[in-house]
N, C-alpha and C positions, 0 to 999 in steps of 0.2 A: 504494500500500500504506500501511497505517497505521503510524505510528511514535510513539514516546513524545516528549512535548514537555516533560518535567520540567526539562531543563537549558536550555531556551530562555529568551531574554529575555522577561520578562513585560511585554507591551505592551498598553496600553488607551487609551481616548479621553483620559483625563486626562494621560497621559504625552505623547501626541501633541500635545495643546493646549499643554502646557508647552514642548515643543520649538519649535512654531510661534511662540509668544509670545516666546520667547527670541531667536529669529532676528529678529523684528520690532524688539525692543528694541535689539539690536546694530546693526541697519541704521539706526535713527532718527538717531543722531548723525552717521552718514555722510551722511545726506540733508541735514542741516543744514549740515555742513561743505562739501558740494559744491554747495550751492544756486546759487552764482554762477559756477561754473567751467564754461566751455565745453569740451565733449569731442567726440571723434570716435567716433560710435557704430559698432558692428559692421555691416558691410554686409548689407543685406537683399537676397538674391539673386532672390527671386521678384518678380513684377509682376502687375498686373491690367489687362486691357483688355476692357471689356464683359463678356461671359460667360466670357472666358478668364482663369482665375486660376492663377498658376504658383507658388503658395506655400501652405504650410500653417502652422498656428500653432506646432506643436511644434518645438523645437530638435533633437529626435531625428532630424528630416529635415535633414541637413547640407547638402543640395543643393536646387536648384530642382527642381520636379517633372519638368521635361524631362530632368534628369540623374539621376533617382531610379529605381532598378531595381525598381520595383513599380507595380502598377496603383493609382492614386489618382484619385478624382473629387472636385472641389470645386464645390459648388453655392452661388453667391454671392447676395447680397441683391437685386441687380438682376434676376437670373433668377427668384428667388422672387416678387418683386413682379409681374413681367410674366406669370408663369404664373397668378397669382391664388391661389397656395398659401397656405392659412391654418393648416395644422397641419404638424407635423414629418413625419407620414406622407405628406402631400401633396408635400412637397419631394422625397421619395425617388422619386417618380414620374419625376423628371428623369433618372435613371440606370438603365440596364437591369441585369439580373442580380439584382435585389432583389424578393422577394415578401413579402407580409404574412401573418403567422400570426394565428390567432384566440385568444381566451381560452377558458376551459373546461378540463375535464380536470385541474383543480388549477392550471392556469396562469392568472395574473391577467389581467383585462380591461385592455388598454392597448396601447401601442406594442410591436410584436413583429416587427421586420424579420428576414428571412432573406437572408443574403449568400452567393452561390455554394452554396446548398443547406443552409446551417447557421444555426441560431438565433443572432441577435446581440442579443437583448433585454438580456442582461447584459453586453454588450460595447459599450454606448453611453456616451459620455463627454461632459462639459461642461467646456470650457476645459482639456482634457487630463487630467481626473480622473474616475474612474468614477462614473456616475450610476445607482446600482443599483436604486432604488425603481421599482416598476411605476407607470406614469402615462401620460397622453395629453398630449404636449407641444405648445406653441404656437410661433408664429414671430415674435411681435412684438419679441422681444429677440435675434433671431438675426442675426449678421453673415454667417456662412457655415456650411455643413455639409460636413464632410470625410469621405469614404467610402474606407476602406482595404480593398482586396480581396485575398483570399488569407490563409492562416494567418499570424497576426501577433502572437503572444504576446510577441515581442521588443519590440514597441512598446506593446502593451496589457496585458500580463500574462495572467492566467488567462483561458481561453475564447478568443475571437477565432479560432474554428476556420475560418470562412469569411471572416472580416474583422471590422472594427470601424468605429464611427462616432464622430466628434468634432464636437460642436456648439460653435461659437465665438460668444460673446456680444458684444454691442455694448460699446464702451469709449469714454470721453471722449477728445477730441482738441483741438488748438489752433486751432479755427475755430468761430465762433458759427454756429448754425443752429437753425431751428425748422421742423419738418415736422408738419403735421396732415393726416391722411387720414380722410375720412368716406365710408362705403360703404353703399349700400342695394341690396338685391337681391330676387330672387324668393324664395318660401318664407319671407316675413317676415324676411329677413335685414337686420340693422342692425349696423354695426361702426364703431368709432372708434379710431384710434391716434394717439398723440402722441410725437414724438421730438425732444427739446430738448437742445442742447449749448451750454454757456456757459463761456467762458474767464473765470476769476475772478482770475488774476494772470499774470505772465510765465511761470509754470511749472506752472500748475494749471488744471484744468477739471472741470466737473461735467456729468453727462448724466442725463436722466430719460426713461424709456420707459413709456407707459401704454397699456392696451388694454381695450376693452369690446366684447363680441360677444354677439349674441342671434340665433338662427335656428332654423328647422325643418330637418329633414333632407330634401333634395330627393328626391322620389319615394317617401318612406316615410310612411305614415299613422300619426300619433301620436308620431313620434320628433322630439324637439326638445332644445335645450340652450342654456345661457348660461354665459359665462365672463368673467373679468376678470383683469388682472394689472398689476403695477407693478414697475419695475426701476430704482432709482436707483443711481448710481455716481459716484465721485470719483477723479480721477487727480492725483497730486502729483509734482513734480519732473520734469515731462515734458521739459524742456530741459536737464536736469542728468544727472550720472552715476548718480544714484540715483533711481529712479522707483518709485512705489507706486500700486496700484489697490485700492480698496475698493468692493465691490459687494454689493447685496442684491437678491433676486428673490422675488416672491410671485406665485403663480398659483392660481386657484380656479375650478373648473367644477362645474356642476350640470346633469345631462342625463338623458334617458331612454335607458338602455342597450338595445342592439339586437343580438341574436345572428344574426338573419336568417331564412332559410327552410329548412325541414327537407329532408333528402335523400329522394328516392324510391328505396327500396331495389331496386326492380325495374329501374331504369335506371342507378342509381349517380350520377345528377345531381340537383341541387336540384329540388324538386317544380315542376311546370309551373303556376304561379300568377302573378298579377299581382305586379310588383315592389314594390307598395305594401302587400302583405300583411304585417302586423305582428302577431305572436302574443303580445306582452307585455301586461301589465296596468298601466294608468296609475295605478290605485289602490294598486298593490303595488310596482312596480319603481322603482328610483332608482339614481343613481350620483353620488357626490361625490368629486372628486379635488382635493387641496390640496398645494401644494409651497412650501416655504420654504427658501432657501439663502443663505449668506453667503460671500463670497470675499475673501481678502487676497492680493495678488500684489506681490512686491517684486523689482525688478531693480537690479543694481548692476554698472556697467562697471569691472571690476578693472583692465583695461588696454584700449586700443583694440581688442584682439583677444580679449578674455576677458570673458565675461558670466556673472554669478551670478544665478540666479533661484530664488525660493521662492514656491510657490503653495500656499495652504491653503484648504480649503473644508469647510464644514459644511452638511449638507442634511437636511431631513426631508420625507418624502412620505407622504400618507395616501390610501389607495384603499379606498373604502367603497361597497358596492353590493349590491343584490338584483336579479337579472336573470332573465328567463324563458329557459329552454333549450327550444327547440321540438323536443321529443323525437320521434324517428321509430320508437321501439321498440313492441313489443306489437301490431304490425300496425295502429297507429292511422292512419298516413298512407294506407295502402292502403285503409282503410275510410272515408277522407274526413275524418279528424280529426287534431288535433295536441294532444298532452299538454303542458300548460304546466308543465314541470319548473322547478325553482328552483336557481340557483347564487348563492352569496353570498360576501362577503369583507369583513372589516374588518382592514386591515393598516396598520401604521405602521412605516416604515423610516427609520432614522437612519444617516447616513454622515459620518464625519470622516476626512479624508485630507490629507496634506501631501507635497509633492514638492520636493526640493532638486536643482537642476540647474546644472551648470557646462558652458559651451559656448564654442567659439572655434576658433582656427586656430593652427597652428604649422608650423615648417619642420624636417624631418628629412632630413639628408644632401642638402639642397638641394631636397627634394620637399615640396610643399605638402600638408598634412593638415588636415582640418576634423573636429571631434569634438563629442560631447555625452556627458556622463556624469552619473549622479545616483543618488539613492536615493528610494524612495517608501514611505510608511507609511500604512496605512489600517485603519480599524475600522468594521465595518458591523453593524447590529443590526436585525432585523425581528421584530416582534410581530404574528403573523398569527392572526386569529380569523374567525368567521363568524356567521351567524344561524340560529336555528331558525325556520322558516317553515311555516305550515300549507300543505301541498302537495297533499293528495288525500283520498280517502275511505277510512276504515278498514272493512275487510270483517269479516264475522262471525268469520272465522278469526283476526282480529287483525292481519293483514297490511295494508300500505298499497297501495292500488290505483294503478296508472299506466296502466290500460287504459281507454280512453274508452268502451268498451262496457259497463262496469260501472255499476250503478245509482248515481245521485247525482253522477257525474263531470261531466255536462253541466249539470245544475241548479246545481252549485256553481261553475261557470265554471273548473273545473280543466282542462277541455279546451275547445278552440276548433275551429270548422269549418275545414277546410283552405282553403276558398275564402271570401273575405270575412270574415275574423275581425274581431272588434270589440275594440279595445284599451280601450274605455270600459266593458266589462263590469264590473258591481259586484263588489267583492271585500271580504269582511269577516273575513278571517283575521287571524292575529297574526304579528308579527315581533319576536323577542327575541334579544338577543346570547347566544351560547352560553357565553361566559366560560370557554372551554377553549382558551386560546391556545397556539400553538407559538412558542417564542422561539429564534431562530437568530442566532448571532454568528459573524462571520468576521473574522479578523485576517490581514493580509498585510504582509510586509516584503520589499522588492525592491531590487535593485541592478542597474543597467544601464549599458551603454556602447556608443557608436557612433563609428565612424571611417571617413572617406572619404579615400583616398590618391589624389591627382591626379598620376599619373606624368608626363603631358604633356597637350597639348590634346586628345588622342584617347582616352586610357585613364583610367578611374577604377575603383577597387576599394573597395567598401563592406563593412564588417563590423559586425554588431550582436550583442550578447550581453545576456541578461537572466536573472537568477536570482531566483526567487520562493520565499519560505517561507510556506506556506499552512496556516492552521488554521481549521476551522469546527466548530461545535457546535450541535446542535439538541435542545431539551428540550421535551417535552410531558407531558401527564398519563399517557401510556402508554409513553413510551420516551425514553431519553437517548442520543443518537447523536453521534459525532464522526468527523472525518477530518482527518488531518494529513500533509502531504507537502511536499517541495521539488522544484523542477524547473528545468532550464536550457533555454533556447531561444535560437536564433540566426537571424540573417538574413545571407545572403551574396549580394552582387550585383557583377557585372562589367559595366561600361558601355563601349561603344566608340562614338566619335563620328566617323563618316565625314565629317561636315561640322559647322560650328559650330552649325547650327540643327537638327541631327538626332542621334539616338542609337539604338543597338541594344543590348539588354541581355539578360542571363540572370541569374536569381535563384533562390535556394533558401531557403525559410523554414519554420519549425516553429511549432507551438502545443501547449499542454497544457491539457486540460480536466478538472479534478478533479471528483469528486462534490460537489454542493452549490454549484456556481458562482453560482447566482442568489441565494444567501443567504436562502433561504426565501421569496423574492418573485418567483419565475419558474418556468419549466418544469423546470429542473435543480435539484431540491431533494434534500437528504439524506434517505435512507430506509433501512429495514432491508435493502433489496435491494442497496444500493450503498455503504454507509458504510465497508466494509473494502476497497474497490477502489482501484486506482492510477489516476492521470490517464490519460485518452485522449490518445494522441500522434498528431499530424497533421503531415504535411510536404507541401510544394508545390514543384514545379518550374515556372518561368514563363520564357518567351522572348517578348520584345516589342520594339517600336520606337516612338519618339516623334519627331514632327517639328513644328517651329514654322515656319509659313509666313506669307506676306503681311506681312513685316516683324515677325514674331513676334507677330502679332495673332491668328493662327489656329493651334490645336493639333490635330494628328491623331495618334491612337494605335491600336496594334493589339497584341494579345497572345494567345498560346496557353499553356495551363496544364494541369496535372494535380495533383489533390489526393488524397492517400492517407491513410486512417486504418486501421491494422492491428490495433488493440486496442480496438475500439469496445465499449461496454457493451451486452450483449444478454442476454435471459432464457435460462436453461438449463433451466427447467421451465415447464410450462403454468400458466396462471392469472394473475390480477392480483396484483401485488406479489410475483411469483416471484423467487427469487434470480437475480442477474446475475453475469456474469464478463466479463473483458476479452478476449474471443475473437472478436468480430465484425470484419468487414472492410467498408469502404466506399470508394468512389472517385468523384470528379467530374473530368471533363476537358472542356475547352471552348475557345472563342475569344471574344474581346471586341474590339470596334471602338468608337472614340470620336471625337467632334468637339466642339470648343468654341472660340468666338471669332468674329472678323469675317472673312467670306468676301470682302466688299468694304467700302468705307467705310460703306455704307448697310445692309448685310445681315449679320446674325450668326445663328449657330445653336449649339445645344447638344444633345447626346444620344449615342446609340450603339446597338449591337446586341450581344446576348450569346447564345451557344449553350452549353448545359450538358447534357452527357451524364452523368447520375448513375446509380449502380448500387449496390444493397445486395448486396454480393458474398457475405457470409456472415452469416446472421441468427440464429444460435443455434438454439433449439428450434423457431423458426418458419422452418425451412429451406425451406418451400414458397414463401417470399417471396424467396428468393435470386434475384438477377438483376432484381428489380423496381427501379423508379425511386424516388428520394427523394420523400417527401411534401413539400408546400409548395415545390416547385421546378419552375419552368417550363423546358421544354427550350429554347424560343426566346422572347426578349423584345426589344422595340425601343422606344426612346424618342427623340423628336425634337421640339424646340421651336425655332421660328425667328421672327425679327423683322426687318422691312424698313422702313426710313425712306423713305417716299415723298417727303416734304419734311423740312426740319429740324424742323418742329413736329408732323407727322402720321406715325404709325407704325402698321403692321398686323403681326399675327403669328398664330401658331397652333401647336398641338401635335398630334402623332400618336403613339399608344401602342398597342402590340400585346403580348399575352401568350398563349402557347399553353396547352394544357390543363395544369391543376395538380391532382395527386392530393392527397387529404386524408389517406390512410392508407397504411401500408406494404404492405397487401394490394393496393393499386392498384385497388380496387373502387369507391371513391367519389371523385368529382372535380368540378371546375368547368370548364366549357367554355372554349375560347379566346375572345378578344374583341379588337376594335378599339375605341379611343376617340379622339375628335377634339375639340380645343378651339380657341377663337378669341379674339383679343385685338386691340383698337385703342386708341390713345392720341393725345391732341391737347394740345399745349402752348399754352394760351390766351395766356399771357404768362409773364414770368419768375417769377410768383408762383403761378400756377394751372395744373394739368395734369389733364385728364379721362382716365379709363381705363375701357374696357368689357371685361369678361371673360365669355365664355360657355364653360362646361365641359360636356363630354359633349353635344356639339352634336346628335347624332342621338338623344338620349335612350335610349341603348343599355341594355338590361337585362343586366348582367353582375355577376360576383361577384369580389370582390378578396381574400377569405379563405376557405380551405377547412379545415374542422375534420375530425378523424379519424373521427368517428362520427355525430353527429346533424344537423349543419346547415352551411350556407355563408352567409357574410355578403354582403348585397346592397350593391353600390357605389352612391353617390349618383346620382340621375337628372340630367336637364338642369338647369343652374343658371346664371343670369345675374346679374351685379352691375355697378354703375356706381360708380366711385370718383372723388372729387375730392381731389387732392393739393395742399395749400397750403404754400408756403414763404414764410416771413416773418422 
């Protein structure tokens, strides 16, 4: 519900920057004073062994993952390299229960993961702070990807209905190394990355990551792209009580955007055409994605058991594109044609956030407690505009035609044949900025606390609380909208350890999803339909078990869960843009199995299986859809990547991935079929300085679709692709 904010603290980017700068100034003398003092750092409970990673970055997780009452998957850099993953979306293939959503329908083109049935585009974080701008992320500066599953607003704040994702970036360390990787592949693929770490004093180090990439899209005619990035960082005071990290990140990409293949309305599936059928226009379509961000992180050991941390980040992302929507309306596909509709965007998103965190341990009545508490302040701003593009033929009536049977549509290349379209068709239209932007601003103030009580070796009780004060405002030429609310979320977990290497847990968690969560740069935007609504509330009950075997080198997990949303936003009248109310009901229940780590000294594996039974229980005016499955949600998914060392120098591996049918719409009339995909990998360590690695993805050249849109199209996944990499260490 909406409430007045006249008496609230007026908080903006200038005040946030002042706070962060003040903390940095306060910490600087401490850094100088403590430069030579040896200290005992707080114990790090997690560990990494091959693909098995038993820790996450955030201090909000007071225990190792083995003793955490929540499903968490960590995808490390070794696995990312062995898989041959080159984008953030590629890395998510490693864990089941995640599907990818498409752009269009007002939703920006970019990364859009769905976790346990719910959109997590706006619940993606970098180094613990929300990364709200729409973009397509790279992997060259990623240390690990942490996937939190189940409602988690206690950890992540607003959103996080099905879960959230945290990307941990690379950081300098006290060991010199130089890693250069050169890769060449099919489809004119050329890639180079450089990762250099240099110790510059007894307590400081610098690190530099560079990337250049150029390639065509495997199996897609006329789709290509290039990108580059740079990520320098410096760490100070690494061996002292006060440590600081300063980092900068720049990424830029230019590519031919590709929405995919139109649906055949008669079958509900994508049209039966070759997977290389591309309906875009190379003379018209483009996409430019640019990201800049800076980070300052300061840590200070107040005592051997008490750590203060401040992290501040400023980021700007630009998403600029004109893309062809392969429109299936007006009977075009049934008549053998595709209308080349246009979607466009020019958006710039700025994000400034700071987090102050105090974590450590204490004794209470002889019982050990570990805790983390803090505050988080953020200010986000999105300026979203688009383009006016010549898209069709004006009829004598003055209306704009989108039917390929009308005169002039084929001659002007506004339509393409369904079979064998030509992306090189000439186009001589115009593209002009609309200059009618929508400006959205979101300010959030948060306070959180977590505590784990270790009663004895067998029982642990964890409690987390978070309060968020949320304000968002959207202004355009036609409307000025706002929504303001505050919400409290909690996470409760009880862990029983029948053995030192195993645990059984039960947990209860909640999330709050207010209108406008995406800050004008995602699917959940503020509108006249929802600006006066209260947050959607979601809760989850999860029962699971985790076991560390083979000398804690192998982790096996299993969980059953149920997620309920009892006040979902649904339309109460027919028509687009109709009013909404918080009267809908949704639920997801399922099971998840996981494996990560070394089965033997030479054999390791990573993956799992997820079963999701989703249901739209009550859908408002669209009650005919009650009982249907969620869109963008596979009932069954499996991911498994394995690696076997035949000798110390020679390794072979491969991946198997399955996803069942995925619906694109709530009516469950449009869908992409189930698929299997298989990958292969082999690596050979020539000597201490050179390693060769061969990756083949989609071995069988399967035609499958990895994104299902609600109306017009489904996105084709890449075809078979092979690459050979040479890793140099010097």
